C-alpha positions, -999 to +999 in steps of 0.1 A: +117-326+178+095-306+207+118-304+241+124-268+245+156-257+256+177-264+283+173-235+310+206-212+311+221-196+336+216-160+341+229-124+334+255-118+365+262-157+368+275-156+322+294-129+330+312-137+362+315-170+350+327-170+322+362-152+311+355-153+270+326-142+267+332-110+298+363-100+269+337-108+241+310-082+257+333-059+265+347-055+236+312-049+220+300-029+247+326-004+242+327-006+206+292+000+200+291+029+218+319+037+199+299+025+165+271+052+174+293+077+182+305+076+152+267+075+133+257+108+148+287+128+141+291+119+109+252+125+098+252+158+123+285+169+108+269+161+070+237+186+079+258+213+098+281+217+064+255+212+039+221+214+050+209+189+029+187+154+039+196+138+011+234+139+017+221+119+049+205+094+029+233+092+001+259+085+029+232+056+043+231+044+009+272+045+009+272+022+043+247+003+031+264-006-008+297-016+010+282-040+037+258-056+009+296-067-012+318-075+016+290-100+036+303-131+011+338-130+016+335-118+050+316-150+052+339-174+034+370-159+051+357-166+089+354-203+081+381-204+060+406-188+079+413-182+117+381-158+133+393-144+161+426-131+138+404-117+114+379-101+140+411-084+151+420-068+112+385-055+113+388-039+150+420-022+139+414-013+104+381+006+115+403+021+139+423+037+109+388+044+094+376+066+127+405+085+127+407+091+095+366+114+095+387+139+114+402+149+080+365+154+068+351+178+098+361+209+076+332+222+051+337+211+016+353+179+025+319+158+025+332+137+000+355+122+022+321+115+043+310+094+015+341+072+012+350+068+038+313+056+057+318+035+029+352+022+040+342+016+080+310-006+066+330-028+044+352-033+069+325-045+098+307-075+085+345-093+097+333-084+128+296-085+131+295-117+114+328-131+131+310-125+166+284-141+160+302-171+143+324-178+172+295-175+202+290-208+204+332-216+211+327-197+242+296-202+255+280-236+261+255-250+259+236-242+289+248-203+284+239-206+251+209-191+248+216-163+275+250-153+261+227-145+227+200-127+248+226-106+261+245-102+234+216-086+212+203-068+243+234-048+245+239-037+209+206-020+211+210-007+240+243+009+233+225+022+200+203+037+226+227+052+249+254+051+223+235+080+203+221+102+235+256+102+248+268+113+210+245+138+206+258+154+243+293+144+236+296+162+203+281+194+214+308+196+245+340+183+228+335+189+189+330+164+164+370+155+168+367+141+196+341+121+188+358+098+159+388+100+180+367+080+208+355+059+184+390+048+172+403+044+205+373+021+205+380-002+181+412-005+197+399-017+230+379-038+215+405-056+193+422-061+226+398-081+242+394-101+212+431-109+212+429-121+249+401-152+241+413-184+245+391-207+225+393-244+233+404-273+211+379-287+186+357-251+182+376-237+151+364-240+113+383-263+090+414-237+088+431-230+052+461-206+038+448-174+020+463-194-015+436-220-006+406-199-004+381-200-029+360-170-024+330-180-052+331-214-049+330-217-010+308-191-010+284-207-034+290-238-009+275-216+015+245-211-006+240-246-015+240-254+024+211-226+033+187-239+008+193-276+014+182-263+058+151-252+051+151-236+086+184-214+082+169-197+041+134-195+063+150-167+085+172-154+058+145-150+037+121-133+074+150-111+078+148-095+046+110-099+041+114-076+075+142-051+057+111-045+028+098-022+054+127-019+075+148+001+053+123+027+049+121+032+089+155+043+088+147+075+068+112+075+084+122+088+118+135+118+107+109+128+088+078+121+119+100+138+150+110+167+118+076+168+096+047+158+112+049+161+146+073+192+142+094+183+175+126+186+161+161+170+168+143+159+204+115+141+187+139+127+161+158+112+190+133+103+216+115+083+182+151+061+176+151+062+217+118+044+224+128+021+199+157+010+213+140+006+247+114-020+225+140-040+216+159-048+244+123-051+265+116-077+232+152-090+240+145-093+276+111-108+273+126-139+246+152-147+272+126-152+295+103-169+272+126-189+251+139-220+277+106-232+279+097-230+239+096-262+220+105-256+183+063-258+172+059-232+193+087-213+184+077-210+150+043-198+157+049-172+179+077-157+149+046-151+130+029-131+158+060-116+161+063-098+130+023-098+125+026-073+158+059-055+144+044-049+114+008-039+125+019-017+154+043+004+126+007+007+102-009+025+140+028+043+144+019+055+111-015+065+116-004+081+153-028+118+163-001+124+186+037+122+201+028+095+228+005+076+206+042+072+189+056+067+206+035+035+220+035+024+190+074+022+179+080+002+213+058-021+204+062-026+169+105-027+183+098-052+209+082-078+190+114-076+169+138-079+196+115-112+202+120-125+171+155-118+163+167-131+200+145-163+189+156-167+151+195-161+164+193-187+187+182-212+165+213-204+140+239-208+169+221-236+173+217-255+141+241-244+115+274-264+113+306-250+127+320-251+093+295-226+078+282-201+105+306-175+089+289-181+056+251-177+069+256-148+095+276-131+068+252-137+035+223-130+066+234-097+070+243-093+031+205-098+024+190-077+046+219-041+041+205-050+007+170-052+008+172-022+032+193-001+009+166-005-017+137-001+007+155+033+016+165+043-018+123+038-022+114+056+008+133+091+001+119+090-034+085+082-025+089+110+001+090+135-026+057+123-038+032+111-012+033+117+026+055+100+055+020+083+067+016+067+035+055+061+034+050+038+068+014+023+062+028+002+035+062+001+052+046-019+086+024-042+054+053-052+036+070-058+075+036-076+081+035-100+048+063-117+062+045-136+086+017-152+064+048-161+042+064-179+071+030-193+091+022-208+056+056-223+053+052-241+086+013-247+079+023-269+051+055-284+070+082-268+050+101-260+079+112-285+100+138-289+130+171-307+118+185-335+126+216-320+146+197-312+179 
């Protein structure tokens, strides 16, 4: 079909008129700012207690592995059981784990940071994939594009603001307070989700725990994805992005501290510029999304990944810090556009009975690839310069554009029938 989407409401109109979405959004703001308090606190604590960059890389990998393992189970449970209750349970479990980080503050207990980080991330997909899965149930068709754009923009804004506030808060009040605030943020998020009232007929097929067959149900989800080329294709380009995206998690620190010799402030500015770029991309995608027909959408995705990867190569070769900030902003702005548009397609086309599995599976695939990318970048940093690693990271991410363009050109990405 070639028709574009119907225009939706604006951000303030959505928040004012849709109680369910407003509650979900408030919970998202609180919990994701708290998440970034935790991120800053854990990595700063690891460096303060050990002075080892390898410990930081180890914690990143300790977080990635559980995300990879939890994804299939989270997707099945979100599709076969009450999504709202699963999300509340995830929040409450994460609140308990967040409090436990206080016991990892004293020097000599770094092992706790690995264990607790792993547990925290294992519980996360049950909420993050659930939030995506329930979005079409709490937003009307006319609101869905705006709801998706605002959800993505809020996530990236919270990362930027939370990281900046987290560093300042830790400096003034200590690690313990940051961990306790993170725990309180999960409790607040659970309260918001508990207050939701989902419309009748918007829930997937329900089952008791004894009726859930994890492997059977998960493979059924994979067959569903394979049988819908657009959905499978979006999953594959998420993997393609992660081949270079994982390395970026380590390269920001290497460029800020080593290449440009700007110290922690330089690292913060790079992350901040990246976050602002993602928000700008989300705003642009929100404006152009309703005007795009399906064929134009597919061409924009190729262009966005090409700009993303190419800009990252230019970032890696930037002669000055100012140019580095510009190119990382450009790279992430392109990613913001593609992420919002791709997620919008998934929200419209994925069947409600499979939505949890699709979002959790794509998240799991991305984290698996990012873990390999992070490990490869960390190992390569011992032998080659960050500029070389950055260039290859950009090339790998750009290759996604070539694959997507080829699939589109050869008619392998037809629009699903359920539009």
